[in-house]
C-alpha positions as CSV (number, residue, x, y, z in Angstrom):
1,X,44.5,-1.0,71.4
2,X,47.2,-2.3,73.7
3,X,49.9,-4.4,71.9
4,X,47.5,-5.4,69.2
5,X,46.2,-8.8,70.4
6,X,42.5,-7.9,69.9
7,X,43.4,-6.7,66.4
8,X,45.2,-9.9,65.5
9,X,42.1,-11.9,66.6
10,X,39.8,-9.6,64.7
11,X,41.9,-9.9,61.5
12,X,42.0,-13.7,61.8
13,X,38.2,-13.7,61.9
14,X,37.7,-10.9,59.4
15,X,40.7,-10.8,57.1
16,X,39.3,-7.9,55.0
17,X,38.6,-5.7,58.0
18,X,40.0,-2.1,58.1
19,X,41.3,-1.7,61.7
20,X,42.3,1.3,63.8
21,X,44.3,0.6,67.0
22,X,44.1,3.4,69.5
23,X,46.2,3.8,72.7
24,X,48.2,6.3,74.6
25,X,50.9,4.1,76.0
26,X,54.1,4.6,73.9
27,X,55.4,1.1,74.7
28,X,52.2,-0.6,73.7
29,X,51.9,1.6,70.6
30,X,55.4,0.5,69.5
31,X,54.6,-3.2,70.0
32,X,51.3,-2.8,68.2
33,X,53.0,-0.9,65.3
34,X,55.6,-3.6,64.9
35,X,53.1,-6.5,65.2
36,X,50.6,-5.0,62.9
37,X,52.8,-3.2,60.3
38,X,50.7,-2.6,57.2
39,X,47.7,-4.2,58.7
40,X,46.2,-1.5,60.8
41,X,46.2,2.2,61.4
42,X,47.9,3.1,64.7
43,X,46.6,6.2,66.6
44,X,48.2,7.8,69.6
45,X,45.3,9.2,71.6
46,X,44.0,9.6,75.2
47,X,40.5,8.4,75.8
48,X,40.5,10.6,78.9
49,X,40.5,13.6,76.5
50,X,37.4,14.3,74.5
51,X,39.6,15.3,71.6
52,X,40.5,11.7,70.9
53,X,37.9,11.5,68.2
54,X,39.7,14.1,66.1
55,X,42.6,11.8,65.7
56,X,40.6,9.0,64.1
57,X,41.1,8.4,60.4
58,X,37.4,8.1,59.8
59,X,34.1,7.7,61.7
60,X,31.3,5.3,61.0
61,X,32.9,2.3,62.5
62,X,31.2,-1.1,62.4
63,X,32.6,-2.1,65.8
64,X,34.6,-0.7,68.7
65,X,36.3,-3.3,70.8
66,X,38.1,-2.8,74.1
67,X,39.6,-5.2,76.7
68,X,40.9,-4.3,80.2
69,X,41.3,-0.7,79.1
70,X,38.5,1.4,80.5
71,X,38.8,0.7,84.2
72,X,41.6,3.3,84.2
73,X,39.0,6.0,83.6
74,X,36.9,7.8,86.2
75,X,33.2,7.0,86.3
76,X,32.4,10.5,85.3
77,X,34.6,10.3,82.2
78,X,33.5,6.8,81.3
79,X,29.9,7.8,81.2
80,X,30.7,10.6,78.7
81,X,33.1,8.3,76.7
82,X,30.3,5.8,76.1
83,X,28.4,8.5,74.3
84,X,31.4,9.5,72.3
85,X,31.9,5.8,71.3
86,X,28.3,5.6,70.3
87,X,28.8,8.6,68.0
88,X,31.7,7.1,66.1
89,X,29.7,4.0,65.3
90,X,27.6,3.7,62.2
91,X,23.8,2.9,62.8
92,X,23.7,-0.7,63.8
93,X,27.3,-0.7,64.9
94,X,28.4,-2.6,68.1
95,X,30.5,-1.7,71.0
96,X,32.0,-4.5,73.1
97,X,33.9,-3.9,76.3
98,X,35.6,-6.8,78.1
99,X,37.0,-6.0,81.5
100,X,37.0,-6.9,85.2
101,X,33.2,-6.6,85.6
102,X,32.1,-8.5,88.7
103,X,28.6,-9.7,89.3
104,X,27.1,-7.6,92.1
105,X,24.7,-10.4,93.0
106,X,27.6,-12.6,94.0
107,X,29.8,-10.6,96.4
108,X,31.1,-13.5,98.5
109,X,31.8,-15.7,95.5
110,X,33.5,-12.8,93.7
111,X,35.9,-12.4,96.6
112,X,36.7,-16.1,96.5
113,X,37.2,-16.1,92.7
114,X,39.6,-13.0,93.0
115,X,41.6,-14.7,95.7
116,X,41.9,-18.0,93.7
117,X,42.9,-16.0,90.6
118,X,45.6,-14.1,92.5
119,X,46.9,-17.4,94.0
120,X,47.1,-19.1,90.6
121,X,48.8,-16.0,89.1
122,X,51.3,-15.9,91.9
123,X,52.1,-19.6,91.6
124,X,52.7,-19.2,87.8
125,X,55.0,-16.3,88.4
126,X,56.9,-18.2,91.1
127,X,57.3,-21.2,88.8
128,X,58.7,-18.9,86.0
129,X,55.7,-19.7,83.7
130,X,54.9,-16.1,83.3
131,X,56.0,-12.6,84.3
132,X,54.4,-10.4,86.9
133,X,53.1,-7.0,85.8
134,X,56.1,-5.4,87.5
135,X,58.8,-7.8,86.1
136,X,57.3,-7.4,82.6
137,X,57.9,-3.6,82.8
138,X,61.3,-4.1,84.2
139,X,62.2,-6.3,81.2
140,X,60.8,-3.6,78.9
141,X,62.9,-0.9,80.6
142,X,66.0,-3.1,80.0
143,X,65.3,-3.5,76.3
144,X,67.3,-1.1,74.2
145,X,64.4,-0.4,71.9
146,X,61.7,0.0,74.5
147,X,63.7,1.7,77.2
148,X,63.2,5.2,75.9
149,X,59.5,4.5,75.5
150,X,59.3,3.3,79.1
151,X,60.8,6.6,80.2
152,X,58.3,8.5,78.0
153,X,55.5,6.4,79.5
154,X,56.6,7.4,83.0
155,X,56.2,11.0,82.0
156,X,52.7,10.4,80.8
157,X,51.8,8.4,83.9
158,X,54.0,9.9,86.6
159,X,52.1,8.2,89.4
160,X,51.1,5.2,87.4
161,X,47.6,5.0,85.9
162,X,44.7,6.4,87.9
163,X,43.3,4.2,90.6
164,X,41.5,1.2,89.1
165,X,37.8,0.8,89.9
166,X,35.8,-2.1,88.8
167,X,32.1,-1.5,89.0
168,X,29.8,-4.4,88.3
169,X,28.6,-5.2,84.8
170,X,25.2,-3.8,85.8
171,X,26.7,-0.4,86.2
172,X,28.2,-0.5,82.7
173,X,24.9,-1.7,81.2
174,X,23.0,1.2,82.8
175,X,25.6,3.7,81.7
176,X,25.5,2.3,78.1
177,X,21.7,2.6,77.9
178,X,21.9,6.1,79.4
179,X,24.5,7.0,76.6
180,X,21.9,6.2,74.0
181,X,22.6,2.7,72.9
182,X,19.4,1.0,71.9
183,X,20.5,-2.4,73.3
184,X,23.0,-3.4,76.0
185,X,23.6,-6.7,77.6
186,X,26.1,-9.2,78.9
187,X,27.6,-11.5,76.2
188,X,30.3,-13.4,78.1
189,X,31.4,-14.1,81.6
190,X,34.5,-15.9,83.0
191,X,34.6,-15.6,86.7
192,X,34.9,-11.9,87.7
193,X,35.6,-10.9,84.1
194,X,32.9,-10.2,81.6
195,X,32.1,-8.6,78.3
196,X,29.2,-6.3,77.7
197,X,27.9,-5.4,74.3
198,X,25.9,-2.4,73.1
199,X,24.2,-1.8,69.8
200,X,23.7,1.7,68.3
């Protein structure tokens, strides 16, 4: 779910779509709720908890879309989650996950791409063209509306999110097939980021 950016793009492409945005972060849920008021159902749920499905307004989704969300989960939980996602899709439904999914056949190039990306990001932050992750959250904590939600977020994630792990796209494809999807493949790559798709 996040702040609703995927939902905005989805609604721009499919104006008649019925959309459910799911997240656990109270700050992001508040932003999504304000951005998508009346245009989407907002659900507060933790994908790390198998009970997340009980909070959905319906099942039989045509698509489940995620972006840079699932690398916070352990490999053990993620392999189970893939099966849970498959179960909420209608027959023929699609799951697309975009994330940091390096190509395991290009380890040296991957390191170079990551270093170049970090240098470009640092340069943009230094030039004031964008905020760093840390400064964005500092600004949110200083906002009178978001500040209480930032405090609530700190209670949910007292040590931050769990350690990130970024297995290659091949790991995701194998796990999706093992979860029962009939097709799984890479549909987009941009440097060390990629999107995998799976069809129920």
